[in-house]
N, C-alpha and C positions, 0 to 999 in steps of 0.2 A: 556453553556460555556465550559471550558476545561474538566469538569467532564463528560459532555455528549460526547465530542469528544473522551475522553479516553475510555469510555464505547464502543463507536462505533469501535474504534481501536482494542480493545480486541475481538470484534466480527468479525474482519476481513475486516471492511469497507474500510480501507486504505491500506490493505495488497497487496503486489505485486502479489500474486498468488491466494488469496482467494476473493478479491474484484470483484464486478461486474462492477466497474468503468473502463473506458478505460485508465485513467491516474490517479491512486489513489494518487501518490505522489504529483502531481500537485494540486489535489483537497485538499489534506492535507495542502499544503503550502498556497493555497488560503484561506482556512478556518482560518488558524492561523493568516495570515495577516489581515483578516477582523476583528479579535479579538484584533489586535494590538500587536500580539506576534511575532514580527520579529525575536526575539532571537530563538524561537522554529522553526520558518519557515526556518531559516538558517541551523539549525541542520538537518532538513528534507532534505534540498537541498544538503547537503554534504553526504547524504546517511546513517545517523546514524541509521535510522529505516528500511533500505532496507532489502528485503528478502535475505537470505543466499544462497550460492551455493547449499547446501544440500536441502533447501526448493524448489529451482528451479528444482532439479532432482526429488524430490518427486512429484511435480506437473506434470512434464513431464511424469513420469511413470503412474500417475493416470489419467491425462487428455490429455497431449500433444501428445502422440502417436496416440490417437484416431483422433485428429484433422489432423494430417499428413496423416493418412490412408484415411480420408474422401476426401482429395484433389485429 
């Protein structure tokens, strides 16, 4: 249930920058809807738990630059 999802979220499963999923937010919304939690799905869709600009820059410095150089 929600406890398992919360644990996965803390581990980065649904994170914009840490997740191995192609579309972590869409997966989160899908899982919440499957549980009948449209209230939480709507919060995810409006970006309440999106990664921050700072997290984006940290990811870019850590991994994004490498990807650009490989191209």
